N, CA, C and O of each residue as an XYZ file, in Angstrom:
504
protein
N     124.903     73.797    158.027
C     123.792     73.925    157.004
C     122.596     74.576    157.692
O     122.073     75.611    157.281
N     122.198     73.889    158.778
C     120.997     74.419    159.573
C     121.076     75.854    159.989
O     120.019     76.482    159.934
N     122.025     76.407    160.348
C     122.245     77.726    160.747
C     121.922     78.698    159.417
O     121.287     79.751    159.470
N     122.474     78.134    158.279
C     122.276     78.957    157.135
C     120.836     79.150    156.774
O     120.283     80.213    156.489
N     120.224     77.727    156.844
C     118.757     77.781    156.598
C     117.925     78.562    157.576
O     116.996     79.240    157.138
N     118.151     78.527    158.722
C     117.630     79.327    159.824
C     117.807     80.808    159.494
O     116.834     81.557    159.587
N     118.886     81.221    159.149
C     119.206     82.546    158.631
C     118.259     83.095    157.541
O     117.669     84.174    157.608
N     118.196     82.217    156.539
C     117.366     82.415    155.260
C     115.956     82.764    155.764
O     115.376     83.779    155.377
N     115.358     81.792    156.739
C     114.164     81.922    157.127
C     113.842     83.253    157.849
O     112.840     83.911    157.569
N     114.749     83.620    158.800
C     114.641     84.910    159.456
C     114.543     86.054    158.524
O     113.744     86.983    158.644
N     115.579     85.889    157.415
C     115.561     87.072    156.567
C     114.292     87.210    155.816
O     113.843     88.323    155.543
N     113.645     86.002    155.441
C     112.364     85.912    154.721
C     111.393     86.568    155.637
O     110.661     87.433    155.156
N     111.291     86.244    156.984
C     110.259     86.942    157.860
C     110.421     88.269    157.995
O     109.462     89.039    157.946
N     111.695     88.675    158.184
C     112.044     90.249    158.188
C     111.576     90.971    156.966
O     111.093     92.102    157.005
N     111.754     90.217    155.801
C     111.152     90.958    154.605
C     109.698     90.992    154.651
O     109.102     91.991    154.247
N     109.107     90.026    155.090
C     107.571     90.073    155.084
C     107.045     91.062    156.163
O     106.008     91.708    156.016
N     107.821     91.127    157.227
C     107.539     92.213    158.279
C     107.524     93.542    157.542
O     106.540     94.281    157.588
N     108.610     93.833    156.872
C     108.779     95.141    156.154
C     107.617     95.315    155.241
O     106.939     96.342    155.280
N     107.383     94.383    154.460
C     106.209     94.454    153.538
C     104.885     94.807    154.152
O     104.082     95.547    153.582
N     104.668     94.248    155.362
C     103.358     94.449    156.029
C     103.408     95.933    156.481
O     102.423     96.647    156.299
N     104.471     96.385    157.035
C     104.626     97.808    157.410
C     104.268     98.695    156.214
O     103.430     99.593    156.299
N     104.869     98.432    155.215
C     104.643     99.262    154.015
C     103.130     99.354    153.486
O     102.586    100.410    153.162
N     102.509     98.021    153.448
C     101.160     97.878    153.063
C     100.190     98.577    154.048
O      99.201     99.186    153.640
N     100.504     98.470    155.337
C      99.638     99.200    156.305
C      99.734    100.675    156.089
O      98.682    101.305    155.981
N     100.849    101.277    156.015
C     101.178    102.566    155.543
C     100.409    103.108    154.339
O     100.062    104.284    154.231
N     100.176    102.160    153.459
C      99.617    102.444    152.164
C      98.224    102.127    152.167
O      97.676    102.027    151.069
N      97.532    101.944    153.239
C      96.139    101.863    153.448
C      95.470    100.586    153.267
O      94.244    100.473    153.237
N      96.431     99.466    153.126
C      95.968     98.127    152.994
C      95.587     97.567    154.432
O      96.094     97.909    155.501
N      94.564     96.614    154.221
C      94.363     95.869    155.489
C      94.743     94.429    155.356
O      94.104     93.674    154.623
N      95.858     94.009    156.113
C      96.314     92.732    155.863
C      95.517     91.707    156.645
O      95.558     91.701    157.876
N      94.829     90.883    155.990
C      93.919     89.805    156.708
C      94.546     88.511    156.896
O      94.064     87.693    157.679
N      95.645     88.269    156.188
C      96.220     86.904    156.553
C      97.812     86.993    156.022
O      98.189     87.577    155.006
N      98.595     86.303    156.923
C      99.959     86.133    156.559
C     100.303     84.585    156.536
O      99.834     83.792    157.352
N     101.166     84.246    155.521
C     101.620     82.905    155.526
C     100.388     81.882    155.420
O     100.334     80.919    156.185
N      99.568     82.076    154.617
C      98.395     81.022    154.350
C      98.988     79.813    153.583
O      99.345     79.883    152.407
N      99.058     78.751    154.313
C      99.573     77.345    153.663
C      98.501     76.429    153.355
O      97.439     76.479    153.976
N      98.714     75.610    152.450
C      97.949     74.463    152.067
C      98.862     73.432    151.411
O     100.027     73.730    151.149
N      98.415     72.356    151.168
C      99.119     71.312    150.435
C      99.589     71.822    148.975
O     100.529     71.287    148.388
N      98.916     72.815    148.484
C      99.144     73.355    147.114
C     100.323     74.468    147.201
O     101.052     74.708    146.238
N     100.418     75.034    148.285
C     101.535     76.052    148.364
C     101.308     76.974    149.512
O     100.628     76.586    150.462
N     101.829     78.169    149.493
C     101.768     79.207    150.366
C     101.694     80.613    149.733
O     102.249     80.924    148.679
N     100.966     81.398    150.480
C     100.731     82.785    150.090
C     101.284     83.595    151.193
O     100.991     83.368    152.367
N     102.174     84.647    150.782
C     102.974     85.354    151.997
C     102.038     86.264    152.756
O     101.933     86.306    153.982
N     101.311     87.056    151.795
C     100.283     88.115    152.406
C      99.089     88.144    151.660
O      99.126     88.162    150.430
N      97.883     88.150    152.381
C      96.631     88.413    151.708
C      96.160     89.834    152.287
O      96.254     90.058    153.494
N      95.705     90.688    151.488
C      95.417     92.003    152.004
C      94.252     92.511    151.019
O      94.089     92.073    149.880
N      93.417     93.568    151.673
C      92.363     94.213    151.180
C      92.698     95.777    151.073
O      93.341     96.407    151.913
N      92.153     96.286    149.906
C      92.198     97.725    149.916
C      91.064     98.037    148.737
O      90.948     97.260    147.789
N      90.386     99.012    148.839
C      89.486     99.605    147.703
C      88.822     98.444    146.657
O      88.902     98.513    145.431
N      88.233     97.502    147.319
C      87.541     96.492    146.647
C      88.538     95.356    145.918
O      88.120     94.555    145.083
N      89.723     95.415    146.310
C      90.769     94.487    145.696
C      91.139     93.515    146.911
O      91.403     93.890    148.053
N      91.109     92.180    146.448
C      91.856     91.152    147.343
C      92.953     90.751    146.695
O      92.931     90.036    145.693
N      94.176     91.290    147.354
C      95.461     90.947    146.664
C      96.120     89.751    147.461
O      96.197     89.737    148.689
N      96.576     88.772    146.650
C      97.490     87.705    146.993
C      98.956     88.108    146.720
O      99.335     88.298    145.564
N      99.674     88.222    147.641
C     101.107     88.960    147.505
C     102.249     87.999    147.912
O     102.253     87.387    148.980
N     103.212     87.918    146.977
C     104.390     87.134    147.207
C     105.420     88.222    147.411
O     105.452     89.261    146.751
N     106.358     87.862    148.493
C     107.470     88.828    148.975
C     108.668     88.189    148.463
O     108.873     86.983    148.604
N     109.486     89.005    147.850
C     110.740     88.521    147.547
C     111.830     89.645    148.103
O     111.705     90.870    148.083
N     112.925     88.863    148.599
C     114.063     89.833    149.003
C     114.968     89.967    147.781
O     115.229     88.950    147.140
N     115.430     91.068    147.439
C     116.294     91.492    146.242
C     117.068     92.624    146.290
O     116.764     93.590    146.990
N     118.010     92.577    145.622
C     118.785     94.038    145.563
C     118.048     94.789    144.416
O     117.617     95.921    144.641
N     117.918     94.327    143.445
C     117.237     94.971    142.175
C     116.686     94.206    141.220
O     117.303     93.275    140.704
N     115.399     94.553    140.880
C     114.770     93.622    139.905
C     113.999     94.544    138.999
O     113.597     95.608    139.471
N     113.726     94.203    137.594
C     112.952     94.959    136.619
C     111.766     93.989    136.451
O     111.756     92.848    136.913
N     110.766     94.556    135.744
C     109.457     93.862    135.320
C     109.924     92.646    134.451
O     109.314     91.581    134.545
N     110.974     92.781    133.623
C     111.387     91.844    132.872
C     112.000     90.525    133.597
O     111.867     89.366    133.206
N     112.632     90.932    134.629
C     113.165     89.898    135.612
C     112.124     89.099    136.303
O     112.379     87.953    136.670
N     110.903     89.671    136.509
C     109.890     89.097    137.381
C     109.621     87.498    136.944
O     109.443     86.626    137.795
N     109.615     87.231    135.493
C     109.336     85.866    135.214
C     110.448     84.930    135.734
O     110.214     83.726    135.837
N     111.602     85.424    136.050
C     112.658     84.621    136.498
C     112.610     84.475    138.089
O     113.029     83.464    138.653
N     112.074     85.546    138.750
C     112.032     85.807    140.238
C     110.928     84.632    140.593
O     111.157     83.749    141.420
N     109.898     84.729    139.969
C     108.461     83.806    140.283
C     108.265     83.083    139.153
O     107.632     83.567    138.214
N     108.748     81.925    139.114
C     108.762     80.945    138.059
C     107.144     80.454    137.797
O     106.292     80.602    138.674
N     106.890     79.944    136.675
C     105.586     79.474    136.352
C     105.067     78.501    137.474
O     103.945     78.697    137.942
N     105.761     77.569    137.872
C     105.398     76.664    138.915
C     104.982     77.366    140.106
O     103.923     77.011    140.623
N     105.687     78.365    140.655
C     105.476     79.153    141.789
C     104.072     79.974    141.507
O     103.173     79.986    142.347
N     103.986     80.562    140.417
C     102.694     81.403    140.125
C     101.557     80.450    140.117
O     100.504     80.823    140.634
N     101.638     79.247    139.585
C     100.508     78.279    139.530
C     100.157     77.918    141.158
O      99.009     77.879    141.600
N     101.218     77.699    141.845
C     101.025     77.482    143.213
C     100.236     78.483    143.975
O      99.336     78.168    144.753
N     100.609     79.710    143.720
C     100.088     80.727    144.522
C      98.482     80.973    143.921
O      97.551     81.254    144.676
N      98.363     80.851    142.764
C      96.929     80.911    142.029
C      96.015     79.573    142.634
O      94.865     79.745    143.036
N      96.548     78.487    142.641
C      95.761     77.435    143.260
C      95.670     77.508    144.857
O      94.655     77.156    145.458
N      96.615     77.909    145.381
C      96.348     78.334    146.872
C      95.286     79.458    147.194
O      94.506     79.488    148.145
N      95.443     80.378    146.170
C      94.328     81.480    146.383
C      92.941     80.998    146.181
O      92.021     81.487    146.837
N      92.733     80.008    145.255
C      91.440     79.339    145.044
C      90.954     78.703    146.362
O      89.853     78.849    146.892
N      91.889     78.046    146.736
C      91.603     77.297    148.109
C      91.129     78.287    149.143
O      90.101     78.111    149.796
N      91.878     79.282    149.260
C      91.621     80.365    150.310
C      90.102     80.882    150.088
O      89.290     80.904    151.014
N      89.802     81.293    148.775
C      88.552     81.901    148.524
C      87.493     80.797    148.578
O      86.338     81.182    148.762
N      87.686     79.626    148.459
C      86.496     78.563    148.727
C      86.379     78.360    150.207
O      85.301     77.976    150.662
N      87.426     78.590    151.013
C      87.263     78.465    152.395
C      86.634     79.762    152.942
O      85.900     79.685    153.927
N      86.858     80.825    152.417
C      86.569     82.161    152.976
C      85.547     82.931    151.700
O      85.991     83.810    150.961
N      84.373     82.498    151.639
C      83.537     83.043    150.693
C      83.123     84.497    150.900
O      82.650     85.101    149.937
N      83.253     85.074    152.012
C      82.977     86.343    152.278
C      83.804     87.511    151.551
O      83.555     88.716    151.605
N      84.903     86.843    150.821
C      85.706     87.632    150.007
C      85.499     87.486    148.532
O      86.250     87.979    147.690
N      84.399     86.755    148.266
C      84.256     86.621    146.785
C      83.593     87.743    146.013
O      83.449     87.622    144.796
N      83.196     88.790    146.629
C      82.700     89.956    145.892
C      83.962     90.827    145.555
O      83.804     91.759    144.767
N      85.178     90.599    146.083
C      86.253     91.410    145.760
C      86.947     91.168    144.380
O      86.848     90.059    143.855
N      87.590     92.094    143.827
C      88.352     91.935    142.608
C      89.647     91.304    143.020
O      90.315     91.903    143.863
N      90.093     90.152    142.526
C      91.263     89.375    142.843
C      92.451     89.811    142.075
O      92.323     89.948    140.858
N      93.641     90.057    142.664
C      94.934     90.524    141.943
C      96.090     89.704    142.620
O      96.010     89.257    143.764
N      97.104     89.565    141.844
C      98.265     88.981    142.211
C      99.369     89.794    142.145
O      99.798     90.126    141.040
N     100.023     90.256    143.403
C     101.041     91.192    143.504
C     102.353     90.726    143.937
O     102.398     89.640    144.515
N     103.382     91.356    143.753
C     104.856     90.897    144.097
C     105.516     92.105    144.863
O     105.630     93.175    144.265
N     105.905     91.995    146.010
C     106.530     93.041    146.665
C     108.078     92.798    146.814
O     108.461     91.787    147.403
N     108.910     93.637    146.333
C     110.314     93.454    146.358
C     110.754     94.226    147.422
O     110.374     95.383    147.601
N     111.667     93.545    148.254
C     112.220     94.250    149.507
C     113.696     94.237    149.323
O     114.292     93.217    148.977
N     114.284     95.376    149.555
C     115.688     95.518    149.474
C     116.238     96.498    150.304
O     115.813     97.653    150.328
N     117.298     96.030    151.084
C     117.881     96.887    152.114
C     116.905     97.243    153.296
O     116.953     98.339    153.854
N     116.057     96.299    153.627
C     115.047     96.445    154.667
C     114.018     97.621    154.550
O     113.637     98.343    155.471
N     113.616     97.674    153.129
C     112.680     98.676    152.851
C     111.948     98.105    151.613
O     112.476     97.255    150.895
N     110.732     98.598    151.395
C     110.015     98.042    150.157
C     110.619     98.840    148.925
O     110.556    100.065    148.817
N     111.143     98.080    148.115
C     111.727     98.587    146.935
C     110.778     98.711    145.826
O     110.979     99.599    144.997
N     109.762     97.927    145.705
C     108.794     98.026    144.645
C     107.495     97.155    144.972
O     107.631     96.000    145.375
N     106.405     97.649    144.816
C     105.225     97.066    144.926
C     104.604     96.788    143.496
O     103.946     97.623    142.876
N     104.878     95.580    143.076
C     104.365     95.371    141.586
C     102.885     94.946    141.635
O     102.613     93.807    142.014
N     101.980     95.749    141.294
C     100.533     95.408    141.579
C     100.233     94.730    140.045
O     100.670     95.103    138.956
N      99.377     93.659    140.347
C      98.948     92.823    139.207
C     100.275     92.177    138.340
O     100.346     92.143    137.112
N     101.185     91.735    139.184
C     102.356     91.228    138.654
C     102.190     90.011    137.791
O     103.010     89.786    136.901
N     101.069     89.138    138.033
C     100.805     87.967    137.146
C      99.270     87.859    137.292
O      98.592     88.480    138.111
N      98.863     87.045    136.443
C      97.467     86.755    136.417
C      97.156     85.267    136.123
O      98.072     84.554    135.714
N      95.955     84.776    136.301
C      95.566     83.480    136.358
C      95.851     82.845    134.891
O      96.268     81.702    134.705
N      95.539     83.834    133.845
C      95.504     83.308    132.588
C      96.936     83.665    131.846
O      97.033     83.706    130.619
N      97.905     83.887    132.643
C      99.301     84.057    132.124
C      99.698     82.910    131.364
O      99.322     81.806    131.756
N     100.482     83.020    130.215
C     101.219     81.943    129.757
C     102.170     81.241    130.759
O     102.862     81.891    131.542
N     102.176     80.027    130.710
C     103.312     79.376    131.437
C     104.592     79.461    130.747
O     104.641     79.686    129.538
N     105.799     79.265    131.579
C     107.034     79.223    130.834
C     107.301     78.136    129.941
O     108.355     78.103    129.307
């Protein structure tokens, strides 16, 4: 079981590495990876064009916008939002940026889709 868990962790890291490469090529500045708190974790925090994006990276073969609510459940969305609030409280220099919550889907070692504004703080819970 430990080897299986380690394999999944490495797969997640590889997916995040691919997401970072994609973001850098797309003009984003990655300012933080794997920001953790008691409330949760944010995979990537990045800046571009006045936007501060909190990004969740998911490894998948294929997803649609309709599938997104099942990929990132309400509990996970709340965790990301609460963690982003803590990040902003600790890093007030980013308070002038527009805040957005994105999802990056990685498939076959490449960015399959960057879902900008995938969810918002005021979205209805499941």
